[in-house]
TIDREN-703780 format. One record per residue (C-alpha): x, y, z; residue number from 1. Coordinates in nm, 4 decimals. Example, Ala and Ser with C-alpha at 12.3 -4.5 7.8 and 13.67 -1.06 7.14 Angstrom:
// TIDREN-703780
REC          u          v          w     i
REC     1.2300    -0.4500     0.7800     1
REC     1.3670    -0.1060     0.7140     2
***
This chain:
// TIDREN-703780
REC          u          v          w     i
REC    11.6279    12.1122    10.9963     1
REC    11.8051    12.3906    10.8032     2
REC    11.6664    12.5408    10.4854     3
REC    11.9283    12.3739    10.2658     4
REC    11.7632    12.0370    10.3206     5
REC    11.4332    12.1492    10.1670     6
REC    11.5467    12.3209     9.8495     7
REC    11.3059    12.1389     9.6186     8
REC    10.9383    12.0546     9.6419     9
REC    11.0189    11.6847     9.6553    10
REC    11.2404    11.5498     9.9287    11
REC    11.3595    11.1925     9.9837    12
REC    11.4507    11.1479    10.3473    13
REC    11.6731    10.8445    10.3775    14
REC    11.8074    10.7758    10.7207    15
REC    12.0726    10.5492    10.5707    16
REC    12.2621    10.8711    10.4876    17
REC    12.2856    10.9423    10.8621    18
REC    12.4517    10.6161    10.9571    19
REC    12.6903    10.7666    11.2092    20
REC    12.3979    10.9027    11.4089    21
REC    12.1175    10.6544    11.3610    22
REC    12.3239    10.3448    11.4321    23
REC    12.4195    10.4719    11.7765    24
REC    12.2421    10.2790    12.0510    25
REC    11.9670    10.4754    12.2194    26
REC    11.8435    10.2285    12.4766    27
REC    11.7481    10.3534    12.8178    28
REC    12.0071    10.1306    12.9855    29
REC    12.2733    10.2894    12.7634    30
REC    12.1693    10.6358    12.8747    31
REC    12.1485    10.5328    13.2393    32
REC    12.5085    10.4161    13.2219    33
REC    12.6219    10.7437    13.0683    34
REC    12.4365    10.9379    13.3367    35
REC    12.5912    10.7256    13.6138    36
REC    12.9450    10.7872    13.4862    37
REC    12.9150    11.1491    13.3666    38
REC    13.2501    11.3237    13.4307    39
REC    13.2595    11.6350    13.6441    40
REC    13.3427    11.9686    13.4851    41
REC    13.6955    11.9532    13.6255    42
REC    13.7640    11.6262    13.4480    43
REC    13.6450    11.7325    13.1047    44
REC    13.9929    11.8471    13.0050    45
REC    14.1336    11.4960    13.0431    46
REC    13.8527    11.3163    12.8677    47
REC    14.0829    11.0609    12.6977    48
REC    14.2010    10.8829    13.0105    49
REC    13.8675    10.9200    13.1835    50
REC    13.6922    10.7613    12.8847    51
REC    13.8911    10.4400    12.9241    52
REC    13.8692    10.4520    13.3033    53
REC    13.4911    10.4954    13.3206    54
REC    13.4288    10.2062    13.0804    55
REC    13.6608     9.9814    13.2779    56
REC    13.4554    10.0727    13.5861    57
REC    13.1440     9.9629    13.3986    58
REC    13.2850     9.6098    13.3765    59
REC    13.4172     9.5932    13.0197    60
REC    13.7535     9.4254    12.9612    61
REC    14.0624     9.6376    12.8979    62
REC    14.1195     9.4829    12.5537    63
REC    13.7579     9.5511    12.4539    64
REC    13.7725     9.9151    12.5715    65
REC    14.1009     9.9868    12.3937    66
REC    13.9654     9.8370    12.0728    67
REC    13.6469    10.0438    12.0932    68
REC    13.8369    10.3689    12.1638    69
REC    14.0758    10.3052    11.8744    70
REC    13.7829    10.2554    11.6383    71
REC    13.5653    10.5420    11.7634    72
REC    13.7960    10.8015    11.9140    73
REC    13.6689    11.0013    12.2137    74
REC    13.3008    10.9822    12.1146    75
REC    13.1724    10.8233    12.4349    76
REC    12.8352    10.7316    12.2902    77
REC    12.9959    10.5527    11.9952    78
REC    13.2480    10.3786    12.2221    79
REC    12.9746    10.2529    12.4525    80
REC    12.7701    10.1463    12.1497    81
REC    13.0643     9.9423    12.0204    82
REC    13.1279     9.7866    12.3611    83
REC    12.7670     9.6785    12.3949    84
REC    12.7814     9.5298    12.0464    85
REC    13.1020     9.3369    12.1287    86
REC    12.9455     9.2067    12.4480    87
REC    12.6228     9.1118    12.2714    88
REC    12.7972     8.9077    12.0040    89
REC    13.0350     8.7549    12.2581    90
REC    12.7407     8.6318    12.4697    91
REC    12.5169     8.5310    12.1780    92
REC    12.7417     8.3735    11.9116    93
REC    12.4467     8.2094    11.7387    94
REC    12.3133     8.5560    11.6458    95
REC    12.6149     8.6163    11.4226    96
REC    12.5176     8.3619    11.1596    97
REC    12.1650     8.5063    11.1585    98
REC    12.2993     8.8548    11.0893    99
REC    12.5321     8.7311    10.8172   100
REC    12.2683     8.5235    10.6397   101
REC    12.1768     8.7011    10.3115   102
REC    11.8283     8.5501    10.3292   103
REC    11.7693     8.7306    10.6555   104
REC    11.9109     9.0534    10.5121   105
REC    11.6677     9.0309    10.2229   106
REC    11.3810     8.9628    10.4625   107
REC    11.4742     9.2629    10.6716   108
REC    11.4401     9.4959    10.3724   109
REC    11.0704     9.4219    10.3303   110
REC    10.8209     9.6187    10.5419   111
REC    10.5635     9.3440    10.5017   112
REC    10.7756     9.1268    10.7319   113
REC    10.7738     9.3762    11.0201   114
REC    10.6058     9.1175    11.2405   115
REC    10.6794     8.7446    11.2437   116
REC    10.4318     8.5401    11.0465   117
REC    10.3765     8.1667    11.0103   118
REC    10.6236     8.1310    10.7256   119
REC    10.9092     8.2841    10.9240   120
REC    10.8292     8.0892    11.2377   121
REC    10.8388     7.7596    11.0480   122
REC    11.1866     7.8356    10.9153   123
REC    11.4250     7.5672    11.0523   124
REC    11.7036     7.8147    11.1195   125
REC    11.4612     8.0283    11.3173   126
REC    11.3473     7.7257    11.5201   127
REC    11.7045     7.6335    11.6056   128
REC    11.7816     7.9581    11.7848   129
REC    11.8592     7.8653    12.1424   130
REC    11.6227     8.0838    12.3440   131
REC    11.3113     8.2927    12.3129   132
REC    11.5245     8.5990    12.3776   133
REC    11.7503     8.5100    12.0844   134
REC    11.4485     8.4744    11.8579   135
REC    11.3091     8.8124    11.9618   136
REC    11.6460     8.9825    11.9157   137
REC    11.6933     8.8265    11.5717   138
REC    11.3495     8.9456    11.4594   139
REC    11.4220     9.3018    11.5730   140
REC    11.7602     9.2887    11.3978   141
REC    11.5851     9.1694    11.0799   142
REC    11.3618     9.4754    11.1109   143
REC    11.6704     9.6977    11.0999   144
REC    11.7342     9.7707    11.4683   145
REC    12.0671     9.7253    11.6443   146
REC    12.1139     9.4124    11.8557   147
REC    12.1982     9.6185    12.1643   148
REC    11.8824     9.8264    12.1161   149
REC    11.6795     9.5076    12.1033   150
REC    11.8437     9.3649    12.4149   151
REC    11.7936     9.6862    12.6102   152
REC    11.4278     9.7038    12.5084   153
REC    11.3697     9.3429    12.6153   154
REC    11.5425     9.4048    12.9484   155
REC    11.3301     9.7110    13.0182   156
REC    10.9951     9.5816    12.8884   157
REC    11.0264     9.2081    12.9680   158
REC    11.0632     8.9122    12.7344   159
REC    10.6911     8.8526    12.6854   160
REC    10.6322     9.2053    12.5528   161
REC    10.4809     9.1996    12.1994   162
REC    10.7130     9.2923    11.9136   163
REC    10.5027     9.6020    11.8355   164
REC    10.5595     9.7398    12.1874   165
REC    10.9332     9.6722    12.1707   166
REC    10.9430     9.8689    11.8441   167
REC    10.7588    10.1568    12.0142   168
REC    11.0058    10.1543    12.3030   169
REC    11.3080    10.1592    12.0717   170
REC    11.1584    10.4435    11.8648   171
REC    11.1043    10.6515    12.1777   172
REC    11.4593    10.5835    12.2946   173
REC    11.5971    10.6797    11.9520   174
REC    11.4160    11.0096    11.9689   175
REC    11.5562    11.0780    12.3144   176
REC    11.9108    11.0041    12.1967   177
REC    11.8850    11.2215    11.8860   178
REC    11.7485    11.5065    12.0934   179
REC    12.0595    11.4739    12.3055   180
REC    12.2763    11.4830    11.9923   181
REC    12.1089    11.8084    11.8838   182
REC    12.1879    11.9925    12.2089   183
REC    12.4956    12.1474    12.0488   184
REC    12.7525    12.3145    12.2688   185
REC    12.5812    12.2657    12.6042   186
REC    12.8041    12.1346    12.8788   187
REC    12.8200    11.7611    12.9261   188
REC    12.6254    11.7788    13.2537   189
REC    12.3531    11.9923    13.0939   190
REC    12.3254    11.7504    12.8056   191
REC    12.2756    11.4667    13.0484   192
REC    12.0109    11.6666    13.2360   193
REC    11.8244    11.7629    12.9170   194
REC    11.8447    11.4102    12.7872   195
REC    11.7080    11.2668    13.1106   196
REC    11.4098    11.5040    13.0940   197
REC    11.3325    11.3978    12.7372   198
REC    11.3849    11.0322    12.8166   199
REC    11.1576    11.0538    13.1206   200
REC    10.8833    11.2129    12.9128   201
REC    10.8972    10.9500    12.6380   202
REC    10.9342    10.6668    12.8865   203
REC    10.6152    10.7903    13.0493   204
REC    10.4408    10.8116    12.7124   205
REC    10.5445    10.4577    12.6242   206
REC    10.4297    10.3318    12.9637   207
REC    10.0913    10.4933    12.9073   208
REC    10.0687    10.3334    12.5637   209
REC    10.1700     9.9931    12.6958   210
REC     9.9256    10.0238    12.9841   211
REC     9.6464    10.1160    12.7433   212
REC     9.7271     9.8246    12.5134   213
REC     9.7416     9.5762    12.8016   214
REC     9.4124     9.7113    12.9326   215
REC     9.2528     9.6617    12.5918   216
REC     9.3901     9.3107    12.5592   217
REC     9.2571     9.2122    12.9038   218
REC     8.9062     9.3390    12.8417   219
REC     8.6505     9.0551    12.8388   220
REC     8.5491     8.9748    12.4832   221
REC     8.1835     8.9611    12.3909   222
REC     8.2155     8.7008    12.1173   223
REC     7.8657     8.7749    11.9909   224
REC     7.9777     9.1326    11.9237   225
REC     8.2992     9.0306    11.7480   226
REC     8.0975     8.9657    11.4336   227
REC     8.0288     9.3018    11.2726   228
REC     7.6825     9.3166    11.1210   229
REC     7.7304     9.5272    10.8089   230
REC     7.4489     9.7665    10.7298   231
REC     7.2303     9.7105    10.4255   232
REC     7.2394     9.9374    10.2350   233
REC     7.5993    10.0204    10.3221   234
REC     7.5680    10.3979    10.3438   235
REC     7.7732    10.4745    10.6564   236
REC     7.6618    10.7962    10.8243   237
REC     7.5022    10.9093    10.4984   238
REC     7.5779    10.9264    10.1253   239
REC     7.4552    11.1633     9.8507   240
REC     7.1073    11.1162     9.7054   241
REC     7.0109    10.8421     9.9491   242
REC     6.7826    10.8454    10.2538   243
REC     6.9796    10.9271    10.5656   244
REC     7.0253    10.6316    10.8011   245
REC     6.8835    10.6418    11.1505   246
REC     7.1915    10.7372    11.3486   247
REC     7.2735    10.6549    11.7064   248
REC     7.4669    10.9120    11.9035   249
REC     7.8200    10.9025    11.7612   250
REC     8.0750    10.9291    12.0397   251
REC     8.4334    11.0449    11.9973   252
REC     8.6331    11.0164    12.3233   253
REC     8.7995    11.3351    12.4447   254
REC     9.1489    11.1945    12.3854   255
REC     9.0625    11.1296    12.0184   256
REC     8.9071    11.4647    11.9325   257
REC     9.0545    11.7283    11.7063   258
REC     9.3824    11.7761    11.5261   259
REC     9.5543    11.5752    11.4032   260
REC     9.2508    11.4116    11.2481   261
REC     9.2926    11.0499    11.1476   262
REC     9.1236    10.8328    10.8871   263
REC     9.1857    10.4624    10.8327   264
REC     9.0358    10.2449    10.5569   265
REC     9.0125     9.8680    10.5370   266
REC     8.8032     9.6045    10.3662   267
REC     8.4557     9.5732    10.5182   268
REC     8.4215     9.1962    10.4869   269
REC     8.7019     9.1103    10.7299   270
REC     8.7400     8.7917    10.9375   271
REC     8.5635     8.7643    11.2710   272
REC     8.6970     9.0000    11.5364   273
REC     8.9112     9.2187    11.3064   274
REC     8.6941     9.5306    11.3091   275
REC     8.6264     9.4824    11.6794   276
REC     9.0022     9.4815    11.7455   277
REC     9.0746     9.7820    11.5244   278
REC     8.7976     9.9801    11.6910   279
REC     8.9328     9.8952    12.0376   280
REC     9.2793    10.0224    11.9427   281
REC     9.1424    10.3394    11.7829   282
REC     8.9605    10.4760    12.0861   283
REC     8.6538    10.2515    12.0487   284
REC     8.5299    10.4609    11.7577   285
REC     8.2637    10.2790    11.5579   286
REC     8.3570    10.2088    11.1940   287
REC     8.1677    10.3760    10.9126   288
REC     8.0878    10.1191    10.6422   289
REC     8.0350    10.2535    10.2915   290
REC     7.9939    10.0945     9.9489   291
REC     8.1436    10.3061     9.6701   292
REC     7.8575    10.2051     9.4382   293
REC     7.6823    10.5164     9.5750   294
REC     7.9649    10.7293     9.4314   295
REC     8.0639    10.5553     9.1087   296
REC     7.9743    10.2684     8.8753   297
REC     8.1661    10.0034     9.0734   298
REC     8.1064     9.8508     9.4151   299
REC     8.3779     9.8750     9.6792   300
REC     8.2751     9.7774    10.0317   301
REC     8.5048     9.9445    10.2809   302
REC     8.5078    10.0423    10.6465   303
REC     8.6538    10.3642    10.7865   304
REC     8.7551    10.4492    11.1409   305
REC     8.8031    10.8228    11.1797   306
REC     8.7502    11.1195    11.4095   307
REC     8.6328    11.3570    11.1365   308
REC     8.3079    11.5495    11.1744   309
REC     8.0209    11.3972    10.9760   310
REC     7.8039    11.7065    10.9313   311
REC     7.7994    11.9228    10.6176   312
REC     7.9786    11.6819    10.3867   313
REC     7.9784    11.7605    10.0162   314
REC     8.0266    11.5534     9.7003   315
REC     8.2955    11.6106     9.4400   316
REC     8.1777    11.7863     9.1274   317
REC     8.1177    11.6975     8.8558   318
REC     7.9557    11.3827     8.9898   319
REC     8.0941    11.0680     8.8259   320
REC     7.8772    10.8326     8.6166   321
REC     7.6815    10.5876     8.8306   322
REC     7.6079    10.3025     8.5847   323
REC     7.8143    10.0898     8.3489   324
REC     7.6590    10.2369     8.0363   325
REC     7.7072    10.5945     8.1592   326
REC     8.0683    10.5252     8.2438   327
REC     8.1448    10.3058     7.9396   328
REC     7.8959    10.4104     7.6668   329
REC     8.0809    10.2184     7.3935   330
REC     7.9662     9.8903     7.5549   331
REC     7.5922     9.9582     7.5283   332
REC     7.5497     9.8487     7.1640   333
REC     7.7016     9.5065     7.2374   334
REC     7.5401     9.4431     7.5761   335
REC     7.3023     9.1435     7.5643   336
REC     6.9556     9.1898     7.7150   337
REC     7.0058     8.8931     7.9472   338
REC     7.3055     9.0567     8.1210   339
REC     7.1214     9.2721     8.3751   340
REC     7.4269     9.4263     8.5427   341
REC     7.3982     9.7994     8.6056   342
REC     7.7220     9.8351     8.8036   343
REC     8.0532     9.6543     8.8243   344
REC     8.1858     9.4648     9.1221   345
REC     8.4905     9.5683     9.3237   346
REC     8.7934     9.6651     9.1151   347
REC     9.0505     9.3868     9.1566   348
REC     9.4294     9.3747     9.1342   349
REC     9.4153     9.1094     8.8599   350
REC     9.2068     9.0515     8.5461   351
REC     9.0403     8.7662     8.3603   352
REC     9.2660     8.5744     8.1232   353
REC     9.2510     8.5657     7.7434   354
REC     9.1630     8.1946     7.7644   355
REC     8.8590     8.2776     7.9779   356
REC     8.7287     8.5467     7.7429   357
REC     8.7801     8.3161     7.4439   358
REC     8.5944     8.0357     7.6209   359
REC     8.3002     8.2697     7.6896   360
REC     8.2935     8.3845     7.3267   361
REC     8.2779     8.0259     7.1981   362
REC     8.0115     7.9252     7.4516   363
REC     7.7820     8.2138     7.3533   364
REC     7.8358     8.1629     6.9796   365
REC     7.7434     7.7929     7.0010   366
REC     7.4176     7.8812     7.1815   367
REC     7.2862     8.1035     6.9016   368
REC     7.0756     8.4151     6.9582   369
REC     6.9352     8.2935     7.2886   370
REC     7.1926     8.1062     7.4998   371
REC     7.0808     7.8182     7.7150   372
REC     7.0116     7.8955     8.0839   373
REC     7.3246     7.7079     8.1901   374
REC     7.5383     7.9087     7.9484   375
REC     7.3865     8.2376     8.0663   376
REC     7.4492     8.1486     8.4288   377
REC     7.8125     8.0560     8.3606   378
REC     7.8798     8.3703     8.1543   379
REC     7.7188     8.6082     8.4055   380
REC     7.9043     8.4427     8.6910   381
REC     8.2415     8.4895     8.5207   382
REC     8.1595     8.8425     8.4064   383
REC     8.0699     8.9447     8.7614   384
REC     8.3754     8.7790     8.9092   385
REC     8.6230     8.9416     8.6699   386
REC     8.4347     9.2641     8.5813   387
REC     8.4211     9.1656     8.2144   388
REC     8.2434     9.4041     7.9770   389
REC     8.0945     9.3508     7.6303   390
REC     8.3152     9.5065     7.3620   391
REC     8.1858     9.3285     7.0482   392
REC     7.9348     9.0716     6.9321   393
REC     7.9574     8.7810     7.1789   394
REC     8.2884     8.9284     7.2883   395
REC     8.3873     9.0186     7.6446   396
REC     8.7079     9.1778     7.7717   397
REC     8.8561     9.2945     8.1030   398
REC     8.8638     9.6626     8.1911   399
REC     9.1499     9.8675     8.0519   400
REC     9.3701    10.0559     8.3017   401
REC     9.2344    10.3943     8.1884   402
REC     8.8792    10.2675     8.2496   403
REC     8.9763    10.1556     8.5991   404
REC     9.1335    10.4968     8.6648   405
REC     8.8070    10.6663     8.5724   406
REC     8.5986    10.4331     8.7906   407
REC     8.8332    10.4845     9.0865   408
REC     8.8200    10.8645     9.0506   409
REC     9.1750    10.9261     8.9298   410
REC     9.2675    11.1647     8.6463   411
REC     9.3349    11.0187     8.2992   412
REC     9.6740    10.8485     8.2587   413
REC     9.7414    10.8713     8.6324   414
REC     9.9197    10.5333     8.6286   415
REC    10.0463    10.5409     8.2707   416
REC    10.4062    10.5924     8.1620   417
REC    10.7285    10.6069     8.3580   418
REC    10.8187    10.2470     8.2779   419
REC    10.5119    10.1087     8.4600   420
REC    10.3743     9.7877     8.3118   421
REC    10.0048     9.7091     8.2584   422
REC    10.0255     9.4411     8.5255   423
REC    10.1571     9.6985     8.7732   424
REC     9.8792     9.9379     8.6737   425
REC     9.6141     9.6792     8.7587   426
REC     9.7816     9.5994     9.0907   427
REC     9.8158     9.9559     9.2166   428
REC     9.4659    10.0572     9.1033   429
REC     9.3110     9.7570     9.2757   430
REC     9.4814     9.8592     9.6009   431
REC     9.3913    10.2294     9.5823   432
REC     9.1337    10.4471     9.7554   433
REC     8.8140    10.5169     9.5617   434
REC     8.8711    10.8911     9.5360   435
REC     8.5090    11.0125     9.5234   436
REC     8.4154    10.8153     9.8370   437
REC     8.7143    10.9324    10.0381   438
REC     8.6726    11.2913     9.9179   439
REC     8.3136    11.2950    10.0474   440
REC     8.4411    11.2132    10.3979   441
REC     8.7358    11.4548    10.3760   442
REC     8.5238    11.7410    10.2424   443
REC     8.4621    11.8647    10.5998   444
REC     8.8303    11.9675    10.6152   445
REC     8.7887    12.2367    10.3508   446
REC     8.6363    12.4903    10.5852   447
REC     8.8828    12.3954    10.8627   448
REC     9.1985    12.4400    10.6563   449
REC     9.1268    12.7021    10.3876   450
REC     9.4955    12.7955    10.3681   451
REC     9.6183    12.4392    10.3224   452
REC     9.6791    12.1177    10.5066   453
REC     9.9755    11.9096    10.6276   454
REC     9.9242    11.5370    10.5788   455
REC    10.0974    11.2230    10.7019   456
REC     9.9938    10.9627    10.4439   457
REC    10.0739    10.6060    10.5506   458
REC    10.0780    10.3274    10.2908   459
REC     9.9880    10.6001    10.0419   460
REC     9.9671    10.3820     9.7341   461
REC     9.9188    10.5923     9.4209   462
REC     9.8047    10.8999     9.6135   463
REC     9.4292    10.8547     9.6426   464
REC     9.4118    11.0743     9.9532   465
REC     9.6274    11.3439     9.7945   466
REC     9.4180    11.3433     9.4759   467
REC     9.0966    11.3650     9.6822   468
REC     9.2218    11.6652     9.8819   469
REC     9.3464    11.8364     9.5660   470
REC     9.0132    11.7870     9.3869   471
REC     8.8353    11.9306     9.6923   472
REC     9.0395    12.2476     9.6495   473
REC     9.2372    12.2036     9.9734   474
REC     9.5994    12.3186     9.9165   475
REC     9.8572    12.0547    10.0033   476
REC    10.1133    12.2484    10.2056   477
REC    10.3117    11.9464    10.3244   478
REC    10.2706    11.5765    10.2511   479
REC    10.4831    11.3085    10.4171   480
REC    10.4166    10.9948    10.2135   481
REC    10.5115    10.6483    10.3392   482
REC    10.4992    10.3838    10.0675   483
REC    10.7198    10.0786    10.0123   484
REC    10.6341    10.0362     9.6420   485
REC    10.8715    10.2236     9.4137   486
REC    10.6065    10.2094     9.1405   487
REC    10.3537    10.3859     9.3635   488
REC    10.6083    10.6480     9.4678   489
REC    10.6844    10.7215     9.1020   490
REC    10.3141    10.7629     9.0226   491
REC    10.2545    10.9995     9.3162   492
REC    10.5650    11.2022     9.2342   493
REC    10.4617    11.2297     8.8680   494
REC    10.1121    11.3509     8.9649   495
REC    10.2629    11.5989     9.2126   496
REC    10.4854    11.7495     8.9451   497
REC    10.2172    11.7554     8.6746   498
REC     9.9673    11.9358     8.8969   499
REC    10.2269    12.1979     8.9976   500
REC    10.1788    12.1505     9.3693   501
REC    10.3347    12.4351     9.5652   502
REC    10.3873    12.2426     9.8885   503
REC    10.6518    11.9939     9.9977   504
REC    10.6332    11.6225     9.9210   505
REC    10.8544    11.4075    10.1440   506
REC    10.8970    11.0365    10.0667   507
REC    10.9680    10.7584    10.3137   508
REC    11.0022    10.4175    10.1512   509
REC    10.9764    10.2142    10.4714   510
REC    10.7399    10.2461    10.7689   511
REC    11.0331    10.1558    10.9955   512
REC    11.1931    10.4871    10.9025   513
REC    10.9036    10.6761    11.0611   514
REC    11.0576    10.7021    11.4062   515
REC    10.9953    10.9633    11.6739   516
REC    11.3151    11.1341    11.5621   517
REC    11.2009    11.1620    11.1998   518
REC    10.8546    11.2806    11.3020   519
REC    11.0119    11.5474    11.5206   520
REC    11.2196    11.6652    11.2223   521
REC    10.9039    11.6944    11.0119   522
REC    10.7072    11.8759    11.2794   523
REC    10.9945    12.1140    11.3503   524
REC    10.9917    12.2030    10.9815   525
REC    10.6208    12.2724    10.9363   526
REC    10.4600    12.2682    11.2794   527
REC    10.2782    11.9366    11.2996   528
REC    10.0227    11.7338    11.1055   529
REC     9.6583    11.8142    11.0415   530
REC     9.5592    11.4720    10.9049   531
REC     9.6974    11.1181    10.9364   532
REC     9.5441    10.9019    10.6671   533
REC     9.6113    10.5423    10.5798   534
REC     9.4925    10.2133    10.4466   535
REC     9.6320     9.8734    10.3677   536
REC     9.5744     9.6411    10.0712   537
REC     9.4951     9.3819    10.3389   538
REC     9.5117     9.0694    10.1268   539
REC     9.5107     8.8872    10.4610   540
REC     9.1550     9.0095    10.5174   541
REC     9.0149     8.9698    10.1658   542
REC     8.7217     8.7348    10.1259   543
REC     8.8645     8.5851     9.8058   544
REC     9.1923     8.4918     9.9717   545
REC     9.1610     8.1412    10.1179   546
REC     9.5296     8.0615    10.1686   547
REC     9.6538     8.3477    10.3906   548
REC     9.3306     8.5023    10.5153   549
REC     9.4682     8.5228    10.8671   550
REC     9.3279     8.8496    10.9981   551
REC     9.5465     9.1046    11.1733   552
REC     9.8317     8.8538    11.2067   553
REC     9.8976     8.8663    10.8317   554
REC    10.2056     9.0203    10.6746   555
REC    10.0087     9.3145    10.5308   556
REC     9.7156     9.3552    10.7659   557
REC     9.9474     9.3729    11.0683   558
REC    10.0543     9.7141    10.9367   559
REC     9.7406     9.8431    11.1082   560
REC     9.9413     9.8317    11.4314   561
REC    10.2051    10.0572    11.2729   562
REC     9.9259    10.3016    11.1896   563
REC     9.8063    10.2845    11.5505   564
REC    10.1616    10.3314    11.6807   565
REC    10.2216    10.6404    11.4707   566
REC     9.8853    10.8003    11.5555   567
REC     9.9601    10.7616    11.9255   568
REC    10.3130    10.8961    11.8854   569
REC    10.2155    11.1991    11.6742   570
REC     9.9221    11.2947    11.8946   571
REC    10.1400    11.2641    12.2047   572
REC    10.4215    11.4720    12.0540   573
REC    10.1834    11.7427    11.9334   574
REC    10.0164    11.7674    12.2753   575
REC    10.3535    11.8445    12.4313   576
REC    10.4998    12.0804    12.1717   577
***
C-alpha cells in the first residue's frame, strides 16, 4: 500500500471502492483454466485474436465470448469472470430471482446473517430452491460472494462442506488472485508461475485447516465433560486481593504459542457443549472464568480463551470502587436497611421501565416503615434483576449511562454525544468488555511491547480492548477495528481523536471484508499483528434469552467461527512472511 492511502490517523478501508478488482473471480478452477491456456511469449503480440480463440477452446459459445470481450476488452481475467457468470446464470435460472430479490439484498448486508439460521431456512422461497447446491450458492451470494466463486468452491471442496469452510476457501483464493494482480509488469508466464506458487501455498493451508476441523468434529465426545463446571469463586487463574486458586499445569500447544497473541471473551453461563466446542477449535486451551465483581462494583461472569502468559499480571490504578455505596455514594442515604446488596448484578443492554419503578414506589409506601416480607421479596427481586438503585425515599431508578460507564471502566462521557441516543448507550455498554478485568489479563503485554502494539480487534464494540491497553500505558501503534455497528464505530473514533492517539485506526464495518487480501495489505503496511482480540454479545448464549438461546448456531454466537477463521489465517500468514 502506498503512503498516500494512510495520510490520516483514521482510515476507512472499503473494498466496495475496488469493485473492478474484488469482483473478479478468484476460484482455483478459474486459475487452472488460465494456466492451461496461457499464451506463449510469441503469441502475446496478437492477444486479441488469441483471447477469443482460447475461450472458444474452453467450450464457451462464440456469441458468449464475443459479448464478454466487448464488455471487458482484452482483460482475460475479467472476460473469463464474465463467461463463468453467464454460464452460471444460464444453468441456474432460479438463482436470478434470488439475486434480484431486495429482501435477500438486505439480508446480505447484515453480518449477523453470515451463516444460515432457522429463520432463513424456514423461508418458503429458500425451501423452493431446486437443489442443495442452489441453496448453498444462494447463501454465499447473500454473504456478498460471486456466484462463480461459490460454485468453484463447492466443486473443489464438495457439496457437504460447511459454509464456514467454503468461506475460508474463497478468501484464500481471493488472496491468491490479488497477489497475481499485484505482480506488475512481469511477463504473463511469470505471473502464472508466481500465482501458482501462491495458490499452492494457500490451498495447502486451507487443506490443513479443513483437515484439522474435520479431525476435531470426528473426535468422540465425552458428554459428561461437555458441561463446564464453573469455579466458585470465579477467579480464573487469579485475581487481585484474593487467595490464589490451586492451579493445574496450564498447557499451551506449540502451534498456539507466541505472537500474535489472541484473547476471546464470551459469556460464562453458556449452553451445554459451547465452551467445550470453542476450546476444541482454539487449540484445546482451557477457558479462564472470571467474575468482574473482583474488579468493580458489578458482577459480570465471563470466560476467556487466550494464549497470554498468566504470570506477573498487574491491576489498573487507581483501583475502581468495589461496592455500590463506594461507586454511587449519593444512594447511601436512601438505601433501606433490608436491602442487603453490596454489589450490582451484570450490566444489561436494557433497563427497568418507569411503570416498574412506580409500582415499587407505591408498594413500599403502602407498607409503611417496615414493608411486609412479601413486599420486600418482590422489591429485592426486581431490584436485582434490573440493577435498580435507591435515589430517594421509597424511590428506585435504573442506572444512568454515565454510572454504567464508570462501572464498566470507561472514561466519563465515553458514549455520550455524537447523536447517540440513551437507548443506544445502554445497548453498547451492556455489550462491552469490563475494562478493568480485561486490562488485568492484558497487563502482561506491557513489558513485551514497550514501544507499542498492533491490534486486530474483532467485534470491537465501543473499544473496551483499546481503552484497556491505553490505560495500561501501552501505545497503540496500529488498530484494525472490525465492528458492524455505526454507533460503536463513532464512539471508538471519538475516543481515539479525544485521546490524541498517534497510531493508525483502520475501520472495517463488516467481518466479510476481512479477507486474506485485506489482511495482507494491513500486514504489508505495519508488519503483522501482535494481538487478536474479540468477543461477541452472544445473545444466543445468554441465560435470560429463552427464545433464541441456540448456542453456537445462533446469528451472533456463530461469529466465533469467524474469529477462529481469522486467527488461523493470520497466524499462518505471519509464519510464512
